[in-house]
All heavy atoms as TSV, in Angstrom:
chain	resi	resn	atom	element	x	y	z
A	1	MET	N	N	75.378	75.669	112.297
A	1	MET	CA	C	74.034	76.048	112.030
A	1	MET	C	C	74.005	77.271	111.127
A	1	MET	O	O	74.694	78.251	111.387
A	1	MET	CB	C	73.335	76.365	113.358
A	1	MET	CG	C	71.914	76.804	113.201
A	1	MET	SD	S	71.178	76.951	114.831
A	1	MET	CE	C	69.604	77.468	114.351
A	2	LYS	N	N	73.249	77.212	110.046
A	2	LYS	CA	C	73.171	78.307	109.113
A	2	LYS	C	C	72.185	79.365	109.610
A	2	LYS	O	O	71.130	79.046	110.132
A	2	LYS	CB	C	72.697	77.828	107.737
A	2	LYS	CG	C	73.798	77.294	106.876
A	2	LYS	CD	C	73.259	77.158	105.462
A	2	LYS	CE	C	74.471	77.230	104.540
A	2	LYS	NZ	N	74.063	77.358	103.161
A	3	LYS	N	N	72.568	80.630	109.425
A	3	LYS	CA	C	71.676	81.725	109.779
A	3	LYS	C	C	70.540	81.785	108.732
A	3	LYS	O	O	70.780	81.551	107.572
A	3	LYS	CB	C	72.419	83.040	109.795
A	3	LYS	CG	C	73.367	83.169	110.966
A	3	LYS	CD	C	73.933	84.576	111.002
A	3	LYS	CE	C	74.859	84.721	112.199
A	3	LYS	NZ	N	75.376	86.065	112.293
A	4	GLU	N	N	69.374	82.115	109.191
A	4	GLU	CA	C	68.226	82.208	108.286
A	4	GLU	C	C	68.026	83.652	107.784
A	4	GLU	O	O	67.269	83.863	106.861
A	4	GLU	CB	C	66.980	81.694	108.969
A	4	GLU	CG	C	67.083	80.179	109.228
A	4	GLU	CD	C	65.784	79.613	109.684
A	4	GLU	OE1	O	64.735	80.184	109.406
A	4	GLU	OE2	O	65.828	78.541	110.300
A	5	GLU	N	N	68.681	84.596	108.427
A	5	GLU	CA	C	68.611	85.970	107.974
A	5	GLU	C	C	69.847	86.721	108.404
A	5	GLU	O	O	70.561	86.295	109.309
A	5	GLU	CB	C	67.342	86.682	108.506
A	5	GLU	CG	C	67.317	86.820	109.994
A	5	GLU	CD	C	66.047	87.482	110.486
A	5	GLU	OE1	O	64.961	87.133	110.032
A	5	GLU	OE2	O	66.166	88.381	111.321
A	6	GLY	N	N	70.103	87.825	107.743
A	6	GLY	CA	C	71.264	88.645	108.095
A	6	GLY	C	C	70.984	90.075	107.692
A	6	GLY	O	O	70.210	90.351	106.764
A	7	ASN	N	N	71.595	91.004	108.375
A	7	ASN	CA	C	71.415	92.418	108.134
A	7	ASN	C	C	72.272	92.846	106.931
A	7	ASN	O	O	73.489	92.785	106.983
A	7	ASN	CB	C	71.796	93.217	109.350
A	7	ASN	CG	C	71.603	94.706	109.174
A	7	ASN	OD1	O	70.691	95.146	108.472
A	7	ASN	ND2	N	72.456	95.486	109.775
A	8	LEU	N	N	71.621	93.244	105.859
A	8	LEU	CA	C	72.344	93.782	104.706
A	8	LEU	C	C	72.565	95.279	104.836
A	8	LEU	O	O	73.626	95.780	104.551
A	8	LEU	CB	C	71.596	93.473	103.417
A	8	LEU	CG	C	71.419	92.002	103.074
A	8	LEU	CD1	C	70.576	91.842	101.813
A	8	LEU	CD2	C	72.772	91.338	102.907
A	9	ILE	N	N	71.530	95.981	105.298
A	9	ILE	CA	C	71.627	97.407	105.549
A	9	ILE	C	C	70.548	97.794	106.537
A	9	ILE	O	O	69.460	97.225	106.535
A	9	ILE	CB	C	71.498	98.225	104.227
A	9	ILE	CG1	C	71.897	99.694	104.468
A	9	ILE	CG2	C	70.158	98.078	103.606
A	9	ILE	CD1	C	72.128	100.454	103.184
A	10	SER	N	N	70.863	98.756	107.407
A	10	SER	CA	C	69.874	99.237	108.367
A	10	SER	C	C	70.089	100.693	108.668
A	10	SER	O	O	71.206	101.209	108.630
A	10	SER	CB	C	69.876	98.406	109.641
A	10	SER	OG	O	71.104	98.494	110.304
A	11	PHE	N	N	68.982	101.344	108.984
A	11	PHE	CA	C	68.996	102.748	109.361
A	11	PHE	C	C	68.221	102.854	110.669
A	11	PHE	O	O	67.119	102.306	110.777
A	11	PHE	CB	C	68.318	103.609	108.277
A	11	PHE	CG	C	68.270	105.060	108.613
A	11	PHE	CD1	C	69.366	105.862	108.360
A	11	PHE	CD2	C	67.168	105.628	109.206
A	11	PHE	CE1	C	69.340	107.208	108.650
A	11	PHE	CE2	C	67.124	106.965	109.519
A	11	PHE	CZ	C	68.217	107.771	109.258
A	12	LYS	N	N	68.813	103.517	111.645
A	12	LYS	CA	C	68.158	103.641	112.943
A	12	LYS	C	C	68.183	105.096	113.410
A	12	LYS	O	O	69.141	105.823	113.162
A	12	LYS	CB	C	68.904	102.808	114.016
A	12	LYS	CG	C	68.834	101.333	113.804
A	12	LYS	CD	C	69.608	100.627	114.931
A	12	LYS	CE	C	69.638	99.121	114.678
A	12	LYS	NZ	N	70.421	98.446	115.713
A	13	LEU	N	N	67.134	105.471	114.109
A	13	LEU	CA	C	67.046	106.726	114.795
A	13	LEU	C	C	67.012	106.341	116.266
A	13	LEU	O	O	66.073	105.688	116.714
A	13	LEU	CB	C	65.798	107.497	114.377
A	13	LEU	CG	C	65.608	108.899	114.899
A	13	LEU	CD1	C	66.763	109.812	114.450
A	13	LEU	CD2	C	64.299	109.463	114.431
A	14	LEU	N	N	68.047	106.717	117.000
A	14	LEU	CA	C	68.227	106.237	118.369
A	14	LEU	C	C	68.205	107.393	119.375
A	14	LEU	O	O	68.632	108.489	119.084
A	14	LEU	CB	C	69.569	105.525	118.502
A	14	LEU	CG	C	69.828	104.355	117.557
A	14	LEU	CD1	C	71.302	104.019	117.495
A	14	LEU	CD2	C	68.987	103.183	117.986
A	15	LEU	N	N	67.733	107.062	120.586
A	15	LEU	CA	C	67.783	107.985	121.695
A	15	LEU	C	C	68.648	107.335	122.751
A	15	LEU	O	O	68.335	106.245	123.231
A	15	LEU	CB	C	66.360	108.199	122.242
A	15	LEU	CG	C	66.222	109.127	123.433
A	15	LEU	CD1	C	66.635	110.554	123.084
A	15	LEU	CD2	C	64.767	109.110	123.939
A	16	ASP	N	N	69.790	107.988	123.099
A	16	ASP	CA	C	70.668	107.369	124.082
A	16	ASP	C	C	70.201	107.717	125.504
A	16	ASP	O	O	69.263	108.459	125.697
A	16	ASP	CB	C	72.128	107.731	123.811
A	16	ASP	CG	C	72.503	109.168	124.157
A	16	ASP	OD1	O	71.707	109.885	124.796
A	16	ASP	OD2	O	73.607	109.574	123.789
A	17	ARG	N	N	70.896	107.159	126.489
A	17	ARG	CA	C	70.502	107.353	127.884
A	17	ARG	C	C	70.616	108.807	128.338
A	17	ARG	O	O	69.951	109.201	129.274
A	17	ARG	CB	C	71.370	106.474	128.795
A	17	ARG	CG	C	71.055	105.040	128.614
A	17	ARG	CD	C	71.860	104.195	129.530
A	17	ARG	NE	N	71.484	102.798	129.316
A	17	ARG	CZ	C	71.793	101.815	130.051
A	17	ARG	NH1	N	72.514	101.999	131.152
A	17	ARG	NH2	N	71.410	100.587	129.778
A	18	GLY	N	N	71.440	109.573	127.622
A	18	GLY	CA	C	71.589	110.990	127.966
A	18	GLY	C	C	70.550	111.859	127.295
A	18	GLY	O	O	70.566	113.077	127.427
A	19	GLY	N	N	69.617	111.260	126.559
A	19	GLY	CA	C	68.596	112.019	125.880
A	19	GLY	C	C	69.010	112.583	124.537
A	19	GLY	O	O	68.301	113.395	123.955
A	20	VAL	N	N	70.139	112.139	124.031
A	20	VAL	CA	C	70.668	112.628	122.765
A	20	VAL	C	C	70.150	111.705	121.635
A	20	VAL	O	O	70.253	110.504	121.748
A	20	VAL	CB	C	72.219	112.673	122.749
A	20	VAL	CG1	C	72.734	113.104	121.397
A	20	VAL	CG2	C	72.704	113.599	123.848
A	21	VAL	N	N	69.617	112.313	120.595
A	21	VAL	CA	C	69.099	111.567	119.460
A	21	VAL	C	C	70.210	111.472	118.398
A	21	VAL	O	O	70.861	112.490	118.088
A	21	VAL	CB	C	67.872	112.255	118.846
A	21	VAL	CG1	C	67.377	111.496	117.624
A	21	VAL	CG2	C	66.752	112.361	119.879
A	22	VAL	N	N	70.458	110.299	117.867
A	22	VAL	CA	C	71.450	110.098	116.845
A	22	VAL	C	C	70.886	109.152	115.772
A	22	VAL	O	O	69.912	108.445	116.014
A	22	VAL	CB	C	72.795	109.504	117.396
A	22	VAL	CG1	C	73.481	110.473	118.336
A	22	VAL	CG2	C	72.544	108.169	118.071
A	23	THR	N	N	71.522	109.166	114.597
A	23	THR	CA	C	71.144	108.218	113.563
A	23	THR	C	C	72.299	107.251	113.373
A	23	THR	O	O	73.462	107.569	113.652
A	23	THR	CB	C	70.832	108.911	112.225
A	23	THR	OG1	O	72.005	109.558	111.717
A	23	THR	CG2	C	69.696	109.886	112.361
A	24	GLU	N	N	71.964	106.082	112.879
A	24	GLU	CA	C	72.964	105.043	112.612
A	24	GLU	C	C	72.633	104.385	111.283
A	24	GLU	O	O	71.498	103.958	111.056
A	24	GLU	CB	C	72.926	104.018	113.728
A	24	GLU	CG	C	73.899	102.873	113.523
A	24	GLU	CD	C	73.763	101.851	114.649
A	24	GLU	OE1	O	74.183	102.138	115.768
A	24	GLU	OE2	O	73.242	100.749	114.369
A	25	LEU	N	N	73.618	104.324	110.406
A	25	LEU	CA	C	73.496	103.641	109.129
A	25	LEU	C	C	74.591	102.585	109.105
A	25	LEU	O	O	75.761	102.873	109.273
A	25	LEU	CB	C	73.693	104.635	107.982
A	25	LEU	CG	C	73.553	104.069	106.539
A	25	LEU	CD1	C	72.190	103.449	106.340
A	25	LEU	CD2	C	73.807	105.165	105.552
A	26	SER	N	N	74.159	101.334	108.964
A	26	SER	CA	C	75.118	100.235	108.996
A	26	SER	C	C	74.710	99.136	108.042
A	26	SER	O	O	73.592	99.139	107.538
A	26	SER	CB	C	75.262	99.672	110.429
A	26	SER	OG	O	74.029	99.124	110.846
A	27	GLY	N	N	75.634	98.225	107.827
A	27	GLY	CA	C	75.345	97.086	106.966
A	27	GLY	C	C	76.566	96.280	106.676
A	27	GLY	O	O	77.632	96.561	107.155
A	28	ILE	N	N	76.384	95.284	105.861
A	28	ILE	CA	C	77.472	94.386	105.481
A	28	ILE	C	C	78.464	95.138	104.584
A	28	ILE	O	O	78.078	95.808	103.644
A	28	ILE	CB	C	76.945	93.102	104.791
A	28	ILE	CG1	C	78.043	92.114	104.561
A	28	ILE	CG2	C	76.192	93.440	103.521
A	28	ILE	CD1	C	77.548	90.740	104.074
A	29	PRO	N	N	79.756	95.063	104.862
A	29	PRO	CA	C	80.718	95.739	104.009
A	29	PRO	C	C	80.752	95.062	102.619
A	29	PRO	O	O	80.588	93.867	102.486
A	29	PRO	CB	C	82.077	95.471	104.719
A	29	PRO	CG	C	81.706	95.141	106.150
A	29	PRO	CD	C	80.365	94.507	106.068
A	30	ASP	N	N	80.966	95.869	101.605
A	30	ASP	CA	C	80.979	95.394	100.225
A	30	ASP	C	C	81.976	94.244	100.051
A	30	ASP	O	O	81.693	93.271	99.348
A	30	ASP	CB	C	81.284	96.531	99.265
A	30	ASP	CG	C	81.119	96.098	97.828
A	30	ASP	OD1	O	79.978	95.849	97.402
A	30	ASP	OD2	O	82.161	95.945	97.117
A	31	LYS	N	N	83.129	94.355	100.709
A	31	LYS	CA	C	84.145	93.300	100.573
A	31	LYS	C	C	83.691	91.935	101.094
A	31	LYS	O	O	84.218	90.924	100.703
A	31	LYS	CB	C	85.463	93.744	101.263
A	31	LYS	CG	C	85.328	93.880	102.755
A	31	LYS	CD	C	86.671	94.311	103.388
A	31	LYS	CE	C	86.563	94.508	104.853
A	31	LYS	NZ	N	86.198	93.344	105.651
A	32	ASP	N	N	82.692	91.953	101.966
A	32	ASP	CA	C	82.203	90.703	102.538
A	32	ASP	C	C	81.042	90.093	101.763
A	32	ASP	O	O	80.641	88.954	102.039
A	32	ASP	CB	C	81.801	90.916	104.006
A	32	ASP	CG	C	82.972	91.229	104.892
A	32	ASP	OD1	O	84.111	90.855	104.526
A	32	ASP	OD2	O	82.768	91.815	105.945
A	33	LEU	N	N	80.481	90.844	100.825
A	33	LEU	CA	C	79.327	90.324	100.063
A	33	LEU	C	C	79.662	89.057	99.299
A	33	LEU	O	O	78.846	88.131	99.262
A	33	LEU	CB	C	78.807	91.401	99.079
A	33	LEU	CG	C	78.048	92.572	99.687
A	33	LEU	CD1	C	77.745	93.605	98.636
A	33	LEU	CD2	C	76.803	92.080	100.412
A	34	SER	N	N	80.869	88.993	98.757
A	34	SER	CA	C	81.230	87.786	97.960
A	34	SER	C	C	81.448	86.544	98.839
A	34	SER	O	O	81.514	85.445	98.306
A	34	SER	CB	C	82.479	88.076	97.119
A	34	SER	OG	O	83.566	88.419	97.966
A	35	LYS	N	N	81.525	86.733	100.145
A	35	LYS	CA	C	81.610	85.585	101.043
A	35	LYS	C	C	80.217	84.923	101.212
A	35	LYS	O	O	80.129	83.765	101.599
A	35	LYS	CB	C	82.101	86.018	102.423
A	35	LYS	CG	C	83.551	86.532	102.391
A	35	LYS	CD	C	83.914	87.022	103.775
A	35	LYS	CE	C	85.316	87.640	103.758
A	35	LYS	NZ	N	85.670	88.205	105.066
A	36	VAL	N	N	79.169	85.709	100.921
A	36	VAL	CA	C	77.828	85.243	101.159
A	36	VAL	C	C	77.089	84.987	99.843
A	36	VAL	O	O	76.332	84.031	99.733
A	36	VAL	CB	C	77.020	86.268	101.998
A	36	VAL	CG1	C	75.615	85.793	102.271
A	36	VAL	CG2	C	77.764	86.580	103.284
A	37	PHE	N	N	77.339	85.831	98.824
A	37	PHE	CA	C	76.610	85.747	97.571
A	37	PHE	C	C	77.562	85.485	96.414
A	37	PHE	O	O	78.712	85.858	96.433
A	37	PHE	CB	C	75.851	87.074	97.315
A	37	PHE	CG	C	74.913	87.433	98.423
A	37	PHE	CD1	C	75.275	88.385	99.351
A	37	PHE	CD2	C	73.692	86.805	98.536
A	37	PHE	CE1	C	74.401	88.734	100.383
A	37	PHE	CE2	C	72.814	87.151	99.589
A	37	PHE	CZ	C	73.194	88.102	100.496
A	38	LYS	N	N	77.004	84.855	95.356
A	38	LYS	CA	C	77.797	84.521	94.172
A	38	LYS	C	C	77.010	84.879	92.916
A	38	LYS	O	O	75.772	84.969	92.939
A	38	LYS	CB	C	78.122	83.011	94.133
A	38	LYS	CG	C	78.835	82.494	95.326
A	38	LYS	CD	C	80.271	82.959	95.441
A	38	LYS	CE	C	80.970	82.378	96.658
A	38	LYS	NZ	N	81.826	83.271	97.346
A	39	GLY	N	N	77.718	85.088	91.827
A	39	GLY	CA	C	77.113	85.254	90.520
A	39	GLY	C	C	76.056	86.322	90.423
A	39	GLY	O	O	76.261	87.467	90.889
A	40	GLU	N	N	74.939	85.979	89.801
A	40	GLU	CA	C	73.833	86.944	89.593
A	40	GLU	C	C	73.269	87.454	90.922
A	40	GLU	O	O	72.890	88.622	90.996
A	40	GLU	CB	C	72.697	86.264	88.799
A	40	GLU	CG	C	73.073	85.888	87.395
A	40	GLU	CD	C	73.219	87.103	86.489
A	40	GLU	OE1	O	72.411	88.048	86.629
A	40	GLU	OE2	O	74.144	87.113	85.662
A	41	GLU	N	N	73.239	86.617	91.896
A	41	GLU	CA	C	72.754	87.018	93.235
A	41	GLU	C	C	73.630	88.126	93.804
A	41	GLU	O	O	73.118	89.100	94.401
A	41	GLU	CB	C	72.694	85.827	94.150
A	41	GLU	CG	C	71.957	86.072	95.451
A	41	GLU	CD	C	71.871	84.799	96.296
A	41	GLU	OE1	O	72.899	84.156	96.534
A	41	GLU	OE2	O	70.742	84.453	96.720
A	42	LEU	N	N	74.939	88.019	93.664
A	42	LEU	CA	C	75.872	89.024	94.164
A	42	LEU	C	C	75.632	90.361	93.429
A	42	LEU	O	O	75.598	91.400	94.052
A	42	LEU	CB	C	77.310	88.563	93.952
A	42	LEU	CG	C	78.421	89.560	94.337
A	42	LEU	CD1	C	78.318	89.936	95.798
A	42	LEU	CD2	C	79.783	88.934	94.025
A	43	VAL	N	N	75.478	90.322	92.114
A	43	VAL	CA	C	75.200	91.511	91.317
A	43	VAL	C	C	73.903	92.156	91.788
A	43	VAL	O	O	73.831	93.386	91.978
A	43	VAL	CB	C	75.173	91.181	89.833
A	43	VAL	CG1	C	74.714	92.376	88.979
A	43	VAL	CG2	C	76.521	90.688	89.338
A	44	PHE	N	N	72.877	91.358	91.978
A	44	PHE	CA	C	71.579	91.859	92.412
A	44	PHE	C	C	71.671	92.537	93.800
A	44	PHE	O	O	71.179	93.637	93.995
A	44	PHE	CB	C	70.589	90.688	92.481
A	44	PHE	CG	C	69.220	91.044	92.979
A	44	PHE	CD1	C	68.377	91.853	92.218
A	44	PHE	CD2	C	68.805	90.581	94.217
A	44	PHE	CE1	C	67.112	92.185	92.706
A	44	PHE	CE2	C	67.534	90.912	94.674
A	44	PHE	CZ	C	66.711	91.723	93.927
A	45	ILE	N	N	72.316	91.877	94.756
A	45	ILE	CA	C	72.439	92.431	96.094
A	45	ILE	C	C	73.261	93.694	96.090
A	45	ILE	O	O	72.917	94.703	96.756
A	45	ILE	CB	C	73.042	91.389	97.077
A	45	ILE	CG1	C	72.111	90.181	97.244
A	45	ILE	CG2	C	73.382	92.021	98.428
A	45	ILE	CD1	C	70.733	90.525	97.836
A	46	ARG	N	N	74.358	93.717	95.333
A	46	ARG	CA	C	75.183	94.963	95.229
A	46	ARG	C	C	74.359	96.107	94.664
A	46	ARG	O	O	74.484	97.237	95.117
A	46	ARG	CB	C	76.400	94.720	94.350
A	46	ARG	CG	C	77.553	94.093	95.085
A	46	ARG	CD	C	78.876	94.313	94.383
A	46	ARG	NE	N	79.944	93.929	95.252
A	46	ARG	CZ	C	80.797	92.954	94.994
A	46	ARG	NH1	N	80.769	92.295	93.856
A	46	ARG	NH2	N	81.752	92.665	95.880
A	47	THR	N	N	73.540	95.826	93.660
A	47	THR	CA	C	72.671	96.856	93.061
A	47	THR	C	C	71.656	97.365	94.096
A	47	THR	O	O	71.480	98.578	94.241
A	47	THR	CB	C	71.954	96.320	91.835
A	47	THR	OG1	O	72.925	95.893	90.869
A	47	THR	CG2	C	71.044	97.356	91.220
A	48	LEU	N	N	71.038	96.485	94.826
A	48	LEU	CA	C	70.082	96.876	95.837
A	48	LEU	C	C	70.730	97.747	96.912
A	48	LEU	O	O	70.201	98.781	97.318
A	48	LEU	CB	C	69.460	95.652	96.533
A	48	LEU	CG	C	68.386	94.891	95.771
A	48	LEU	CD1	C	67.964	93.692	96.568
A	48	LEU	CD2	C	67.185	95.778	95.497
A	49	LEU	N	N	71.905	97.348	97.369
A	49	LEU	CA	C	72.610	98.092	98.405
A	49	LEU	C	C	73.035	99.464	97.890
A	49	LEU	O	O	72.990	100.443	98.608
A	49	LEU	CB	C	73.804	97.310	98.956
A	49	LEU	CG	C	73.413	96.087	99.754
A	49	LEU	CD1	C	74.645	95.297	100.178
A	49	LEU	CD2	C	72.579	96.463	100.987
A	50	ARG	N	N	73.467	99.533	96.626
A	50	ARG	CA	C	73.847	100.829	96.049
A	50	ARG	C	C	72.633	101.758	96.017
A	50	ARG	O	O	72.738	102.925	96.434
A	50	ARG	CB	C	74.415	100.645	94.641
A	50	ARG	CG	C	74.800	101.967	93.951
A	50	ARG	CD	C	75.314	101.745	92.529
A	50	ARG	NE	N	74.468	100.921	91.709
A	50	ARG	CZ	C	73.339	101.371	91.088
A	50	ARG	NH1	N	72.941	102.614	91.250
A	50	ARG	NH2	N	72.632	100.553	90.333
A	51	LEU	N	N	71.508	101.224	95.606
A	51	LEU	CA	C	70.290	102.051	95.542
A	51	LEU	C	C	69.851	102.496	96.935
A	51	LEU	O	O	69.455	103.663	97.123
A	51	LEU	CB	C	69.163	101.265	94.872
A	51	LEU	CG	C	69.348	100.984	93.388
A	51	LEU	CD1	C	68.292	100.014	92.877
A	51	LEU	CD2	C	69.305	102.267	92.587
A	52	CYS	N	N	69.932	101.606	97.905
A	52	CYS	CA	C	69.576	101.966	99.274
A	52	CYS	C	C	70.530	103.037	99.815
A	52	CYS	O	O	70.077	104.018	100.428
A	52	CYS	CB	C	69.637	100.729	100.181
A	52	CYS	SG	S	68.305	99.579	99.944
A	53	ASN	N	N	71.824	102.880	99.575
A	53	ASN	CA	C	72.792	103.870	100.049
A	53	ASN	C	C	72.598	105.206	99.412
A	53	ASN	O	O	72.774	106.245	100.062
A	53	ASN	CB	C	74.232	103.349	99.850
A	53	ASN	CG	C	74.685	102.532	101.002
A	53	ASN	OD1	O	74.671	102.959	102.138
A	53	ASN	ND2	N	75.105	101.287	100.708
A	54	GLU	N	N	72.215	105.249	98.154
A	54	GLU	CA	C	71.989	106.526	97.459
A	54	GLU	C	C	70.852	107.288	98.144
A	54	GLU	O	O	70.833	108.520	98.119
A	54	GLU	CB	C	71.622	106.290	95.995
A	54	GLU	CG	C	72.831	105.892	95.142
A	54	GLU	CD	C	72.429	105.538	93.710
A	54	GLU	OE1	O	71.255	105.589	93.348
A	54	GLU	OE2	O	73.349	105.128	92.962
A	55	LYS	N	N	69.878	106.589	98.692
A	55	LYS	CA	C	68.771	107.233	99.366
A	55	LYS	C	C	69.050	107.476	100.849
A	55	LYS	O	O	68.698	108.511	101.390
A	55	LYS	CB	C	67.480	106.371	99.259
A	55	LYS	CG	C	67.037	106.100	97.857
A	55	LYS	CD	C	66.551	107.371	97.205
A	55	LYS	CE	C	65.998	107.050	95.803
A	55	LYS	NZ	N	65.652	108.252	95.109
A	56	LEU	N	N	69.665	106.522	101.524
A	56	LEU	CA	C	69.837	106.595	102.957
A	56	LEU	C	C	71.002	107.512	103.385
A	56	LEU	O	O	70.905	108.182	104.415
A	56	LEU	CB	C	70.023	105.219	103.563
A	56	LEU	CG	C	68.776	104.341	103.515
A	56	LEU	CD1	C	69.107	102.929	103.977
A	56	LEU	CD2	C	67.664	104.920	104.331
A	57	GLN	N	N	72.095	107.523	102.632
A	57	GLN	CA	C	73.243	108.366	103.006
A	57	GLN	C	C	72.865	109.849	103.119
A	57	GLN	O	O	73.236	110.491	104.114
A	57	GLN	CB	C	74.410	108.187	102.018
A	57	GLN	CG	C	75.189	106.907	102.194
A	57	GLN	CD	C	76.078	106.908	103.411
A	57	GLN	OE1	O	76.257	107.909	104.104
A	57	GLN	NE2	N	76.633	105.752	103.717
A	58	PRO	N	N	72.179	110.426	102.122
A	58	PRO	CA	C	71.810	111.836	102.259
A	58	PRO	C	C	70.869	112.078	103.442
A	58	PRO	O	O	71.011	113.086	104.142
A	58	PRO	CB	C	71.105	112.146	100.927
A	58	PRO	CG	C	71.664	111.164	99.961
A	58	PRO	CD	C	71.862	109.908	100.785
A	59	LEU	N	N	69.941	111.190	103.692
A	59	LEU	CA	C	69.046	111.323	104.845
A	59	LEU	C	C	69.825	111.265	106.131
A	59	LEU	O	O	69.630	112.085	107.044
A	59	LEU	CB	C	67.970	110.239	104.810
A	59	LEU	CG	C	67.052	110.174	106.016
A	59	LEU	CD1	C	66.235	111.444	106.130
A	59	LEU	CD2	C	66.137	108.955	105.902
A	60	HIS	N	N	70.743	110.321	106.235
A	60	HIS	CA	C	71.601	110.166	107.401
A	60	HIS	C	C	72.397	111.448	107.658
A	60	HIS	O	O	72.415	111.964	108.783
A	60	HIS	CB	C	72.512	108.942	107.212
A	60	HIS	CG	C	73.523	108.748	108.286
A	60	HIS	ND1	N	73.184	108.417	109.560
A	60	HIS	CD2	C	74.879	108.841	108.264
A	60	HIS	CE1	C	74.286	108.299	110.277
A	60	HIS	NE2	N	75.326	108.535	109.521
A	61	ARG	N	N	73.039	111.950	106.610
A	61	ARG	CA	C	73.839	113.177	106.741
A	61	ARG	C	C	72.977	114.368	107.154
A	61	ARG	O	O	73.356	115.145	108.047
A	61	ARG	CB	C	74.573	113.506	105.437
A	61	ARG	CG	C	75.852	112.718	105.262
A	61	ARG	CD	C	76.698	113.262	104.107
A	61	ARG	NE	N	76.015	113.256	102.842
A	61	ARG	CZ	C	75.962	112.233	102.013
A	61	ARG	NH1	N	76.598	111.116	102.316
A	61	ARG	NH2	N	75.316	112.276	100.869
A	62	GLN	N	N	71.830	114.524	106.508
A	62	GLN	CA	C	70.934	115.650	106.824
A	62	GLN	C	C	70.452	115.596	108.276
A	62	GLN	O	O	70.519	116.621	108.976
A	62	GLN	CB	C	69.721	115.655	105.877
A	62	GLN	CG	C	68.771	116.798	106.148
A	62	GLN	CD	C	67.527	116.731	105.284
A	62	GLN	OE1	O	67.294	115.774	104.553
A	62	GLN	NE2	N	66.707	117.743	105.386
A	63	LEU	N	N	70.019	114.444	108.704
A	63	LEU	CA	C	69.564	114.329	110.110
A	63	LEU	C	C	70.670	114.532	111.108
A	63	LEU	O	O	70.490	115.192	112.117
A	63	LEU	CB	C	68.896	112.941	110.320
A	63	LEU	CG	C	67.552	112.760	109.674
A	63	LEU	CD1	C	67.099	111.325	109.814
A	63	LEU	CD2	C	66.503	113.704	110.294
A	64	GLU	N	N	71.858	114.001	110.812
A	64	GLU	CA	C	72.997	114.184	111.713
A	64	GLU	C	C	73.369	115.665	111.825
A	64	GLU	O	O	73.656	116.157	112.922
A	64	GLU	CB	C	74.208	113.395	111.242
A	64	GLU	CG	C	74.131	111.895	111.543
A	64	GLU	CD	C	74.195	111.604	113.049
A	64	GLU	OE1	O	75.181	112.009	113.695
A	64	GLU	OE2	O	73.250	110.958	113.537
A	65	GLU	N	N	73.350	116.397	110.721
A	65	GLU	CA	C	73.628	117.835	110.758
A	65	GLU	C	C	72.605	118.581	111.584
A	65	GLU	O	O	72.955	119.422	112.404
A	65	GLU	CB	C	73.651	118.432	109.331
A	65	GLU	CG	C	74.862	118.016	108.531
A	65	GLU	CD	C	74.805	118.426	107.076
A	65	GLU	OE1	O	73.845	119.114	106.684
A	65	GLU	OE2	O	75.700	118.006	106.322
A	66	GLU	N	N	71.347	118.261	111.413
A	66	GLU	CA	C	70.278	118.867	112.195
A	66	GLU	C	C	70.406	118.514	113.669
A	66	GLU	O	O	70.264	119.371	114.541
A	66	GLU	CB	C	68.888	118.436	111.668
A	66	GLU	CG	C	68.539	118.955	110.327
A	66	GLU	CD	C	68.276	120.490	110.311
A	66	GLU	OE1	O	67.842	121.035	111.313
A	66	GLU	OE2	O	68.551	121.075	109.253
A	67	LEU	N	N	70.646	117.247	113.931
A	67	LEU	CA	C	70.779	116.825	115.318
A	67	LEU	C	C	72.004	117.395	115.999
A	67	LEU	O	O	71.954	117.743	117.190
A	67	LEU	CB	C	70.820	115.263	115.373
A	67	LEU	CG	C	69.485	114.595	115.052
A	67	LEU	CD1	C	69.710	113.107	114.860
A	67	LEU	CD2	C	68.431	114.891	116.078
A	68	ASP	N	N	73.100	117.542	115.277
A	68	ASP	CA	C	74.310	118.165	115.823
A	68	ASP	C	C	73.960	119.599	116.269
A	68	ASP	O	O	74.394	120.042	117.349
A	68	ASP	CB	C	75.461	118.180	114.821
A	68	ASP	CG	C	76.144	116.852	114.701
A	68	ASP	OD1	O	75.945	115.988	115.572
A	68	ASP	OD2	O	76.918	116.680	113.745
A	69	ALA	N	N	73.218	120.320	115.435
A	69	ALA	CA	C	72.854	121.694	115.768
A	69	ALA	C	C	71.929	121.709	116.996
A	69	ALA	O	O	72.072	122.578	117.864
A	69	ALA	CB	C	72.195	122.369	114.580
A	70	LEU	N	N	71.008	120.777	117.084
A	70	LEU	CA	C	70.058	120.729	118.204
A	70	LEU	C	C	70.689	120.194	119.483
A	70	LEU	O	O	70.395	120.682	120.588
A	70	LEU	CB	C	68.843	119.864	117.841
A	70	LEU	CG	C	67.939	120.411	116.746
A	70	LEU	CD1	C	66.918	119.374	116.337
A	70	LEU	CD2	C	67.269	121.690	117.179
A	71	ASN	N	N	71.542	119.196	119.362
A	71	ASN	CA	C	72.156	118.544	120.526
A	71	ASN	C	C	73.323	119.339	121.092
A	71	ASN	O	O	73.722	119.156	122.220
A	71	ASN	CB	C	72.627	117.146	120.174
A	71	ASN	CG	C	71.466	116.172	119.973
A	71	ASN	OD1	O	70.399	116.360	120.543
A	71	ASN	ND2	N	71.665	115.173	119.137
A	72	HIS	N	N	73.909	120.225	120.294
A	72	HIS	CA	C	75.082	120.987	120.713
A	72	HIS	C	C	74.871	122.479	120.405
A	72	HIS	O	O	75.466	123.002	119.469
A	72	HIS	CB	C	76.344	120.491	120.017
A	72	HIS	CG	C	76.570	119.015	120.200
A	72	HIS	ND1	N	76.915	118.456	121.374
A	72	HIS	CD2	C	76.412	117.994	119.334
A	72	HIS	CE1	C	77.012	117.150	121.243
A	72	HIS	NE2	N	76.721	116.825	120.017
A	73	PRO	N	N	74.022	123.160	121.164
A	73	PRO	CA	C	73.759	124.563	120.879
A	73	PRO	C	C	75.002	125.401	121.063
A	73	PRO	O	O	75.865	125.120	121.896
A	73	PRO	CB	C	72.686	124.943	121.910
A	73	PRO	CG	C	72.754	123.935	122.980
A	73	PRO	CD	C	73.318	122.681	122.361
A	74	THR	N	N	75.120	126.427	120.236
A	74	THR	CA	C	76.263	127.337	120.363
A	74	THR	C	C	75.974	128.349	121.449
A	74	THR	O	O	74.820	128.685	121.748
A	74	THR	CB	C	76.525	128.059	119.018
A	74	THR	OG1	O	75.353	128.751	118.653
A	74	THR	CG2	C	76.932	127.085	117.958
A	75	THR	N	N	77.045	128.855	122.053
A	75	THR	CA	C	76.861	129.838	123.129
A	75	THR	C	C	77.329	131.205	122.719
A	75	THR	O	O	78.024	131.391	121.793
A	75	THR	CB	C	77.633	129.400	124.408
A	75	THR	OG1	O	78.999	129.217	124.075
A	75	THR	CG2	C	77.049	128.172	124.981
């Protein structure tokens, strides 16, 4: 059975059971893209993912730094 959708990239802001807030950035590894996409479609998807990562990676890092400071206060 063929899947009708798949996660290419996702960003989550999560609250764990301990009350700790974390971010998660995940998606399909670049090496696996050619297993799913070919030709122009592969180029298009790689471009989209590059653009998304350029925006999401800095946000992910910034939030993680802030959350690390808030979740782990210094004594």
